[in-house]
N, CA, C and O atoms as CSV, one atom per row, in Angstrom:
chain,resi,resn,atom,element,x,y,z
A,1,MET,N,N,83.238,111.045,129.592
A,1,MET,CA,C,82.757,111.534,130.837
A,1,MET,C,C,83.299,113.100,131.143
A,1,MET,O,O,82.637,113.854,131.856
A,2,LEU,N,N,84.597,113.514,130.517
A,2,LEU,CA,C,84.902,114.509,130.907
A,2,LEU,C,C,83.881,115.916,129.807
A,2,LEU,O,O,83.879,117.089,130.179
A,3,LEU,N,N,83.391,115.619,128.968
A,3,LEU,CA,C,82.673,116.487,128.523
A,3,LEU,C,C,81.285,116.742,129.286
A,3,LEU,O,O,80.741,117.838,129.419
A,4,ARG,N,N,80.849,115.571,129.736
A,4,ARG,CA,C,79.483,115.810,130.833
A,4,ARG,C,C,79.938,116.443,131.989
A,4,ARG,O,O,79.142,116.991,132.752
A,5,ARG,N,N,81.248,116.419,132.213
A,5,ARG,CA,C,81.683,117.387,133.513
A,5,ARG,C,C,81.777,118.740,133.134
A,5,ARG,O,O,81.366,119.686,133.805
A,6,MET,N,N,82.462,118.816,131.781
A,6,MET,CA,C,82.726,120.388,131.160
A,6,MET,C,C,81.276,121.064,130.730
A,6,MET,O,O,80.986,122.243,130.939
A,7,LEU,N,N,80.611,120.304,130.230
A,7,LEU,CA,C,79.011,120.949,130.219
A,7,LEU,C,C,78.076,120.713,130.626
A,7,LEU,O,O,77.162,121.422,130.203
A,8,GLY,N,N,77.769,119.845,131.449
A,8,GLY,CA,C,76.707,119.360,132.163
A,8,GLY,C,C,76.055,120.332,133.198
A,8,GLY,O,O,74.890,120.187,133.568
A,9,ARG,N,N,76.759,121.194,133.582
A,9,ARG,CA,C,76.350,122.094,134.492
A,9,ARG,C,C,75.247,123.414,133.617
A,9,ARG,O,O,74.416,124.063,134.253
A,10,ASP,N,N,75.424,123.550,132.454
A,10,ASP,CA,C,74.569,124.271,131.452
A,10,ASP,C,C,74.021,123.829,130.471
A,10,ASP,O,O,73.473,124.540,129.628
A,11,HIS,N,N,74.089,122.489,130.428
A,11,HIS,CA,C,73.617,121.659,129.069
A,11,HIS,C,C,73.175,120.585,129.766
A,11,HIS,O,O,73.579,120.286,130.890
A,12,GLU,N,N,72.097,119.802,128.940
A,12,GLU,CA,C,71.750,118.549,129.183
A,12,GLU,C,C,72.665,117.925,128.295
A,12,GLU,O,O,72.807,118.387,127.163
A,13,VAL,N,N,73.422,116.747,128.743
A,13,VAL,CA,C,74.522,115.860,127.845
A,13,VAL,C,C,74.046,114.347,128.121
A,13,VAL,O,O,73.700,113.866,129.200
A,14,VAL,N,N,74.122,113.715,126.841
A,14,VAL,CA,C,73.693,112.304,126.499
A,14,VAL,C,C,74.910,111.946,126.127
A,14,VAL,O,O,75.608,112.655,125.402
A,15,VAL,N,N,75.296,110.745,126.620
A,15,VAL,CA,C,76.762,110.088,126.397
A,15,VAL,C,C,76.424,108.874,125.660
A,15,VAL,O,O,75.657,108.162,126.308
A,16,VAL,N,N,76.784,108.345,124.375
A,16,VAL,CA,C,76.723,107.248,124.040
A,16,VAL,C,C,78.446,106.956,123.569
A,16,VAL,O,O,79.294,107.814,123.323
A,17,GLN,N,N,78.584,105.587,123.550
A,17,GLN,CA,C,79.974,105.118,123.575
A,17,GLN,C,C,80.468,104.859,121.937
A,17,GLN,O,O,81.572,105.199,121.513
A,18,GLU,N,N,79.405,104.184,121.121
A,18,GLU,CA,C,79.552,103.756,119.292
A,18,GLU,C,C,78.760,104.451,118.925
A,18,GLU,O,O,77.841,104.923,119.595
A,19,ALA,N,N,79.061,104.683,117.438
A,19,ALA,CA,C,78.298,105.563,116.601
A,19,ALA,C,C,77.110,104.974,116.131
A,19,ALA,O,O,76.153,105.677,115.805
A,20,PRO,N,N,77.080,103.432,116.051
A,20,PRO,CA,C,75.797,102.925,115.923
A,20,PRO,C,C,74.812,103.071,116.878
A,20,PRO,O,O,73.674,102.978,116.419
A,21,ALA,N,N,74.893,103.265,118.034
A,21,ALA,CA,C,73.844,103.606,118.996
A,21,ALA,C,C,74.117,105.011,118.985
A,21,ALA,O,O,73.557,105.392,120.013
A,22,ALA,N,N,74.586,105.912,118.498
A,22,ALA,CA,C,74.468,107.281,118.358
A,22,ALA,C,C,73.202,107.435,117.016
A,22,ALA,O,O,72.131,108.039,117.072
A,23,LEU,N,N,73.644,106.852,116.156
A,23,LEU,CA,C,72.505,106.963,115.126
A,23,LEU,C,C,71.218,106.345,115.652
A,23,LEU,O,O,70.099,106.766,115.362
A,24,GLN,N,N,71.423,105.501,116.305
A,24,GLN,CA,C,70.057,105.036,116.898
A,24,GLN,C,C,69.113,106.056,117.509
A,24,GLN,O,O,67.891,106.153,117.390
A,25,LEU,N,N,70.180,106.962,118.351
A,25,LEU,CA,C,69.430,107.534,119.207
A,25,LEU,C,C,68.956,109.048,118.267
A,25,LEU,O,O,67.914,109.702,118.316
A,26,LEU,N,N,69.907,109.189,117.637
A,26,LEU,CA,C,69.433,110.167,117.027
A,26,LEU,C,C,68.502,110.428,115.717
A,26,LEU,O,O,68.259,111.414,115.020
A,27,ALA,N,N,68.151,109.241,115.721
A,27,ALA,CA,C,67.284,108.628,114.054
A,27,ALA,C,C,65.649,109.402,114.533
A,27,ALA,O,O,64.800,109.100,115.372
A,28,GLY,N,N,65.743,110.253,113.756
A,28,GLY,CA,C,64.133,111.142,113.579
A,28,GLY,C,C,64.270,111.955,114.805
A,28,GLY,O,O,63.316,112.726,114.904
A,29,ASP,N,N,65.236,112.070,115.906
A,29,ASP,CA,C,65.305,113.069,117.105
A,29,ASP,C,C,65.869,114.247,116.721
A,29,ASP,O,O,67.071,114.257,116.458
A,30,ASP,N,N,65.060,115.484,116.621
A,30,ASP,CA,C,65.326,116.922,116.144
A,30,ASP,C,C,65.394,117.614,117.299
A,30,ASP,O,O,64.992,118.771,117.174
A,31,GLY,N,N,65.773,117.306,118.415
A,31,GLY,CA,C,65.746,117.855,119.911
A,31,GLY,C,C,67.255,118.167,120.237
A,31,GLY,O,O,67.537,118.922,121.168
A,32,PHE,N,N,68.430,117.444,119.281
A,32,PHE,CA,C,69.848,118.189,120.144
A,32,PHE,C,C,70.231,119.151,119.289
A,32,PHE,O,O,70.014,119.270,118.083
A,33,ASP,N,N,70.888,119.897,120.127
A,33,ASP,CA,C,71.202,121.094,119.350
A,33,ASP,C,C,72.683,120.791,118.484
A,33,ASP,O,O,72.936,121.264,117.376
A,34,VAL,N,N,73.505,119.963,119.209
A,34,VAL,CA,C,74.833,119.569,118.909
A,34,VAL,C,C,75.116,118.523,119.164
A,34,VAL,O,O,74.682,118.028,120.204
A,35,VAL,N,N,75.716,118.003,118.548
A,35,VAL,CA,C,76.551,116.366,118.484
A,35,VAL,C,C,77.987,116.510,118.249
A,35,VAL,O,O,78.507,116.881,117.196
A,36,LEU,N,N,78.697,116.112,119.559
A,36,LEU,CA,C,80.103,116.000,119.850
A,36,LEU,C,C,80.575,114.969,119.251
A,36,LEU,O,O,79.537,114.309,119.223
A,37,CYS,N,N,81.401,114.272,118.711
A,37,CYS,CA,C,81.650,113.011,118.036
A,37,CYS,C,C,83.090,112.906,117.571
A,37,CYS,O,O,83.635,113.639,116.746
A,38,ASP,N,N,83.639,111.853,118.244
A,38,ASP,CA,C,85.002,111.493,118.143
A,38,ASP,C,C,84.880,111.244,116.425
A,38,ASP,O,O,83.840,111.011,115.808
A,39,VAL,N,N,86.259,111.367,115.866
A,39,VAL,CA,C,86.321,110.906,114.452
A,39,VAL,C,C,86.742,109.322,114.502
A,39,VAL,O,O,86.500,108.587,113.545
A,40,MET,N,N,87.274,108.936,115.478
A,40,MET,CA,C,87.657,107.548,115.558
A,40,MET,C,C,86.512,106.719,117.050
A,40,MET,O,O,86.378,106.875,118.264
A,41,LEU,N,N,86.028,105.996,116.148
A,41,LEU,CA,C,85.166,105.543,117.163
A,41,LEU,C,C,84.942,103.779,116.732
A,41,LEU,O,O,85.078,103.429,115.560
A,42,PRO,N,N,84.663,102.983,117.602
A,42,PRO,CA,C,84.646,101.369,117.128
A,42,PRO,C,C,83.793,100.917,116.732
A,42,PRO,O,O,82.899,100.748,117.562
A,43,GLY,N,N,83.534,100.498,115.466
A,43,GLY,CA,C,82.290,99.737,114.733
A,43,GLY,C,C,82.051,100.832,113.668
A,43,GLY,O,O,81.490,100.531,112.614
A,44,MET,N,N,82.397,101.890,113.877
A,44,MET,CA,C,81.711,103.074,112.735
A,44,MET,C,C,82.322,104.192,113.373
A,44,MET,O,O,82.288,104.524,114.559
A,45,SER,N,N,83.062,104.884,112.092
A,45,SER,CA,C,83.788,106.066,112.513
A,45,SER,C,C,82.966,107.197,112.513
A,45,SER,O,O,81.898,107.100,111.909
A,46,GLY,N,N,83.319,108.530,113.215
A,46,GLY,CA,C,82.713,109.649,113.218
A,46,GLY,C,C,82.359,110.231,111.652
A,46,GLY,O,O,81.300,110.852,111.563
A,47,THR,N,N,83.014,110.102,110.655
A,47,THR,CA,C,82.778,110.353,109.556
A,47,THR,C,C,82.002,109.350,108.784
A,47,THR,O,O,81.768,109.635,107.609
A,48,GLU,N,N,81.560,108.208,109.261
A,48,GLU,CA,C,81.027,107.394,108.354
A,48,GLU,C,C,79.340,107.562,109.452
A,48,GLU,O,O,78.334,107.245,108.816
A,49,LEU,N,N,79.134,107.935,110.672
A,49,LEU,CA,C,78.347,108.662,111.252
A,49,LEU,C,C,77.747,109.789,110.324
A,49,LEU,O,O,76.603,109.881,109.880
A,50,LEU,N,N,78.891,110.665,110.143
A,50,LEU,CA,C,78.428,112.185,109.279
A,50,LEU,C,C,77.696,111.491,108.137
A,50,LEU,O,O,76.510,111.817,108.079
A,51,ALA,N,N,78.054,110.711,107.311
A,51,ALA,CA,C,77.156,110.114,106.136
A,51,ALA,C,C,76.091,109.674,106.430
A,51,ALA,O,O,75.170,110.150,105.766
A,52,ALA,N,N,75.854,109.039,107.070
A,52,ALA,CA,C,74.697,108.166,107.500
A,52,ALA,C,C,73.517,109.416,107.957
A,52,ALA,O,O,72.367,109.320,107.528
A,53,LEU,N,N,73.854,110.382,108.710
A,53,LEU,CA,C,72.942,111.240,109.048
A,53,LEU,C,C,72.662,112.303,107.734
A,53,LEU,O,O,71.614,112.913,107.522
A,54,LYS,N,N,73.813,112.337,106.984
A,54,LYS,CA,C,73.578,113.393,105.606
A,54,LYS,C,C,72.142,112.896,105.094
A,54,LYS,O,O,71.078,113.514,105.083
A,55,ALA,N,N,72.524,111.187,104.545
A,55,ALA,CA,C,71.483,110.324,103.909
A,55,ALA,C,C,70.289,110.364,104.775
A,55,ALA,O,O,69.318,109.887,104.188
A,56,ARG,N,N,70.039,110.753,105.919
A,56,ARG,CA,C,68.838,110.447,106.509
A,56,ARG,C,C,68.371,111.738,107.070
A,56,ARG,O,O,67.288,112.166,106.671
A,57,TYR,N,N,69.006,112.370,107.888
A,57,TYR,CA,C,68.757,113.631,108.795
A,57,TYR,C,C,69.636,114.843,108.380
A,57,TYR,O,O,70.650,115.193,108.983
A,58,THR,N,N,69.118,115.439,107.272
A,58,THR,CA,C,70.605,116.436,107.316
A,58,THR,C,C,70.342,117.867,108.374
A,58,THR,O,O,71.127,118.785,108.612
A,59,ALA,N,N,69.253,117.697,108.764
A,59,ALA,CA,C,69.624,118.955,109.741
A,59,ALA,C,C,70.563,118.467,110.994
A,59,ALA,O,O,71.356,119.252,111.514
A,60,LEU,N,N,70.439,117.344,111.364
A,60,LEU,CA,C,71.271,116.819,112.240
A,60,LEU,C,C,72.949,116.436,111.880
A,60,LEU,O,O,73.903,116.267,112.639
A,61,ALA,N,N,72.859,116.394,110.651
A,61,ALA,CA,C,74.335,116.450,110.069
A,61,ALA,C,C,75.023,117.856,110.167
A,61,ALA,O,O,76.245,117.907,110.030
A,62,ASP,N,N,74.410,118.828,110.363
A,62,ASP,CA,C,74.930,119.888,110.391
A,62,ASP,C,C,75.307,120.391,111.771
A,62,ASP,O,O,76.096,121.321,111.936
A,63,ARG,N,N,74.619,119.640,112.899
A,63,ARG,CA,C,75.190,119.988,114.185
A,63,ARG,C,C,76.197,118.950,114.852
A,63,ARG,O,O,76.380,118.740,116.051
A,64,ILE,N,N,76.791,118.367,113.759
A,64,ILE,CA,C,78.049,117.665,114.292
A,64,ILE,C,C,79.239,118.447,114.745
A,64,ILE,O,O,79.513,119.239,113.843
A,65,VAL,N,N,79.960,118.554,115.620
A,65,VAL,CA,C,81.071,118.700,115.939
A,65,VAL,C,C,82.150,117.639,116.050
A,65,VAL,O,O,82.131,116.951,117.071
A,66,PHE,N,N,82.979,117.437,115.249
A,66,PHE,CA,C,84.244,116.553,115.456
A,66,PHE,C,C,85.122,117.033,116.528
A,66,PHE,O,O,85.563,118.178,116.631
A,67,LEU,N,N,85.381,115.812,117.501
A,67,LEU,CA,C,86.859,115.778,118.127
A,67,LEU,C,C,87.517,114.743,117.581
A,67,LEU,O,O,87.110,113.730,117.013
A,68,THR,N,N,88.878,115.248,117.899
A,68,THR,CA,C,90.033,114.332,117.440
A,68,THR,C,C,91.017,114.471,117.938
A,68,THR,O,O,91.146,115.539,118.537
A,69,GLY,N,N,92.099,113.580,117.954
A,69,GLY,CA,C,93.431,113.323,118.766
A,69,GLY,C,C,94.337,113.645,117.163
A,69,GLY,O,O,95.535,113.769,117.418
A,70,GLY,N,N,94.144,113.745,116.167
A,70,GLY,CA,C,94.870,113.891,114.835
A,70,GLY,C,C,95.272,112.280,114.236
A,70,GLY,O,O,95.713,112.122,113.098
A,71,ALA,N,N,95.096,111.404,114.973
A,71,ALA,CA,C,95.551,110.127,114.563
A,71,ALA,C,C,94.485,109.490,113.872
A,71,ALA,O,O,93.748,108.788,114.564
A,72,PHE,N,N,94.259,109.577,112.732
A,72,PHE,CA,C,93.001,108.852,111.834
A,72,PHE,C,C,93.347,108.412,110.766
A,72,PHE,O,O,94.561,108.447,110.570
A,73,SER,N,N,92.676,107.967,109.914
A,73,SER,CA,C,93.063,107.126,108.650
A,73,SER,C,C,92.651,108.095,107.441
A,73,SER,O,O,91.867,109.038,107.554
A,74,ALA,N,N,93.266,107.733,106.337
A,74,ALA,CA,C,93.315,108.870,105.352
A,74,ALA,C,C,91.969,109.092,104.734
A,74,ALA,O,O,91.600,110.169,104.265
A,75,GLU,N,N,91.269,107.996,104.769
A,75,GLU,CA,C,89.869,107.973,104.289
A,75,GLU,C,C,89.178,109.266,105.244
A,75,GLU,O,O,88.584,110.277,104.870
A,76,ALA,N,N,89.587,108.689,106.882
A,76,ALA,CA,C,88.809,109.886,107.730
A,76,ALA,C,C,89.190,111.316,107.442
A,76,ALA,O,O,88.372,112.147,107.836
A,77,ARG,N,N,90.434,111.841,106.739
A,77,ARG,CA,C,91.327,112.896,106.770
A,77,ARG,C,C,90.526,113.434,105.656
A,77,ARG,O,O,90.137,114.593,105.794
A,78,ALA,N,N,90.174,112.739,104.460
A,78,ALA,CA,C,89.644,113.041,103.013
A,78,ALA,C,C,88.162,113.684,103.854
A,78,ALA,O,O,87.918,114.872,103.644
A,79,ALA,N,N,87.599,113.221,104.401
A,79,ALA,CA,C,86.083,112.991,104.936
A,79,ALA,C,C,86.014,114.254,105.312
A,79,ALA,O,O,85.190,114.989,104.767
A,80,LEU,N,N,87.017,114.823,106.490
A,80,LEU,CA,C,86.874,115.718,107.335
A,80,LEU,C,C,87.369,117.273,106.615
A,80,LEU,O,O,87.031,118.404,106.965
A,81,ALA,N,N,88.124,116.927,105.694
A,81,ALA,CA,C,88.669,118.114,104.697
A,81,ALA,C,C,87.680,118.868,103.582
A,81,ALA,O,O,87.749,119.968,103.032
A,82,THR,N,N,86.457,117.452,103.484
A,82,THR,CA,C,85.364,118.238,102.482
A,82,THR,C,C,84.307,118.494,103.401
A,82,THR,O,O,83.470,119.333,103.069
A,83,ALA,N,N,84.172,117.764,104.790
A,83,ALA,CA,C,83.252,118.597,105.783
A,83,ALA,C,C,82.972,119.648,105.897
A,83,ALA,O,O,83.906,120.197,105.313
A,84,THR,N,N,82.113,120.686,106.357
A,84,THR,CA,C,81.807,122.010,106.778
A,84,THR,C,C,81.583,121.899,108.412
A,84,THR,O,O,81.417,122.885,109.131
A,85,ASN,N,N,81.600,120.869,108.760
A,85,ASN,CA,C,81.720,120.903,110.447
A,85,ASN,C,C,82.926,121.238,111.288
A,85,ASN,O,O,84.062,120.813,111.075
A,86,PRO,N,N,82.607,121.950,112.152
A,86,PRO,CA,C,83.956,122.065,113.255
A,86,PRO,C,C,84.448,120.977,113.396
A,86,PRO,O,O,83.872,119.891,113.326
A,87,VAL,N,N,86.002,121.276,113.692
A,87,VAL,CA,C,86.923,120.145,114.237
A,87,VAL,C,C,87.450,120.714,115.381
A,87,VAL,O,O,87.612,121.934,115.408
A,88,LEU,N,N,87.752,120.004,116.360
A,88,LEU,CA,C,88.150,120.280,117.541
A,88,LEU,C,C,89.336,119.700,117.833
A,88,LEU,O,O,89.005,118.649,118.382
A,89,GLU,N,N,90.742,119.752,117.794
A,89,GLU,CA,C,91.863,118.904,118.164
A,89,GLU,C,C,92.368,118.526,119.628
A,89,GLU,O,O,92.677,119.386,120.453
A,90,LYS,N,N,92.410,117.415,119.822
A,90,LYS,CA,C,92.630,117.214,121.263
A,90,LYS,C,C,94.022,117.120,121.788
A,90,LYS,O,O,94.706,116.316,121.156
A,91,PRO,N,N,94.653,117.749,122.813
A,91,PRO,CA,C,93.551,118.352,123.629
A,91,PRO,C,C,92.636,119.707,123.583
A,91,PRO,O,O,93.173,120.735,123.995
A,92,PHE,N,N,91.698,119.756,123.252
A,92,PHE,CA,C,91.108,120.896,123.049
A,92,PHE,C,C,91.011,122.056,124.065
A,92,PHE,O,O,91.112,121.949,125.287
A,93,ASP,N,N,90.839,122.961,123.491
A,93,ASP,CA,C,90.705,124.578,124.551
A,93,ASP,C,C,89.007,124.369,124.897
A,93,ASP,O,O,88.176,124.243,123.998
A,94,ARG,N,N,88.669,124.358,126.349
A,94,ARG,CA,C,87.631,124.365,126.929
A,94,ARG,C,C,86.957,125.358,126.555
A,94,ARG,O,O,85.836,125.006,126.189
A,95,ALA,N,N,87.187,126.771,126.458
A,95,ALA,CA,C,86.674,127.882,126.151
A,95,ALA,C,C,85.956,127.731,124.799
A,95,ALA,O,O,84.780,128.021,124.582
A,96,ARG,N,N,87.092,127.093,123.686
A,96,ARG,CA,C,86.549,127.136,122.372
A,96,ARG,C,C,85.216,125.859,122.391
A,96,ARG,O,O,84.176,125.986,121.745
A,97,LEU,N,N,85.442,125.025,123.004
A,97,LEU,CA,C,84.471,124.056,123.106
A,97,LEU,C,C,82.944,124.515,123.457
A,97,LEU,O,O,81.922,124.292,122.808
A,98,ARG,N,N,83.100,125.205,124.648
A,98,ARG,CA,C,81.978,126.111,125.017
A,98,ARG,C,C,81.451,127.115,124.020
A,98,ARG,O,O,80.286,127.511,123.989
A,99,ALA,N,N,82.271,127.427,123.335
A,99,ALA,CA,C,81.707,128.567,122.260
A,99,ALA,C,C,80.989,127.651,121.388
A,99,ALA,O,O,79.786,127.561,121.140
A,100,ILE,N,N,81.614,127.242,121.133
A,100,ILE,CA,C,80.934,126.093,119.725
A,100,ILE,C,C,79.653,125.795,120.053
A,100,ILE,O,O,78.706,126.106,119.329
A,101,VAL,N,N,79.506,125.034,121.411
A,101,VAL,CA,C,78.201,124.499,121.770
A,101,VAL,C,C,77.173,125.712,122.023
A,101,VAL,O,O,75.981,125.551,121.761
A,102,GLN,N,N,77.579,126.733,122.454
A,102,GLN,CA,C,76.927,127.936,122.633
A,102,GLN,C,C,76.258,128.641,121.439
A,102,GLN,O,O,75.109,129.080,121.393
A,103,GLU,N,N,77.238,128.663,120.448
A,103,GLU,CA,C,76.878,128.881,119.025
A,103,GLU,C,C,76.006,127.738,118.600
A,103,GLU,O,O,75.303,128.216,117.710
A,104,HIS,N,N,75.732,126.675,118.743
A,104,HIS,CA,C,74.923,125.952,118.069
A,104,HIS,C,C,73.716,125.794,118.731
A,104,HIS,O,O,72.797,125.461,117.983
A,105,VAL,N,N,73.439,125.926,119.867
A,105,VAL,CA,C,72.530,126.133,120.794
A,105,VAL,C,C,71.379,127.620,120.585
A,105,VAL,O,O,70.181,127.782,120.816
A,106,ALA,N,N,72.332,128.395,120.108
A,106,ALA,CA,C,71.806,129.893,119.945
A,106,ALA,C,C,71.389,129.548,118.415
A,106,ALA,O,O,70.178,129.372,118.285
A,107,ARG,N,N,71.961,129.452,117.541
A,107,ARG,CA,C,71.530,129.179,116.214
A,107,ARG,C,C,70.001,128.277,116.360
A,107,ARG,O,O,68.941,128.731,115.929
A,108,ARG,N,N,70.115,127.033,116.997
A,108,ARG,CA,C,68.798,126.749,117.156
A,108,ARG,C,C,67.413,127.348,117.722
A,108,ARG,O,O,66.256,127.273,117.309
A,109,ARG,N,N,67.963,127.930,118.761
A,109,ARG,CA,C,67.062,128.511,119.512
A,109,ARG,C,C,66.524,129.849,118.889
A,109,ARG,O,O,65.576,130.483,119.352
A,110,SER,N,N,67.210,130.174,117.843
A,110,SER,CA,C,66.749,131.612,117.277
A,110,SER,C,C,65.343,131.575,115.620
A,110,SER,O,O,64.940,132.629,115.128
């Protein structure tokens, strides 16, 4: 909900609580400019979501921005090390978050 408050004035924000729900929402929908995703999620990690998107919807995989508190598994750490997606450490800088979102939006609109 914090992200909705921070970004909702300037952007349409859709919130889901679990990676499988996000995957279902994103499935075949090319309308999302950026996907903000926590690394640690119930049921399926953010890095597993990234892998699923890479396998099915490559363009959406490039739009993921990870948010993390830094406490994650060795597997997630290895996945983040090889991913080219931006990673914002919590507590993240609001200006940096807004800049990353704007960068993704501008890239999609150009």
